[in-house]
N, C-alpha and C positions, 0 to 999 in steps of 0.2 A: 296430098298431104293429110287430109282429114282421115283417110283410110288408115294411114300409118299411125296417126295418133290414136284412133279407135282401137287398132290392133294392140298397141302398147298398153292401153288402159284395160283391155280385156284380160291381160295377164295379171293384173293387180290382185283382185280378190282371191284367186286360187293360190297365188304366191304367199299372200298374208295368212291364209289358212294353213298352208304348208309350214310356214315359219312358226305359227302358233303351236301346231302339233309337235314340231321338232323341239320346241323350247322345253317340253317335258322330258325329252329323251336326250338331246344333245344341244346345249346352249350355243356352242360354237357354230354348229351347222345352221341353227336358226338365225344367228347373226349374219352368217355368210349369205343366206337367202335374202335377208333384208338389204344387205349391202349390194348384192347383185340387182335387186329391184330398184334401189336408189340409182345405181349406175345406169340402168336401162332408161330411166327417165331423164337423167342429167346429160348423158352423152348424145351428141347429134346422131341422127340416123343416116347411115351411108346411102340407103336407097332413096331418101328424099333429096340428097345432094345431087343425084343425077345420073 
């Protein structure tokens, strides 16, 4: 379970950098990246379930 959490948090910083860069080019794409990141943290992980 700890490895799953660590893997999820490893995606955070690159995703936020991507969203920041996209904000200057395409605001909608930036918001979609942020929404996807939020869903990644909110939804339960299927691999951890079993």
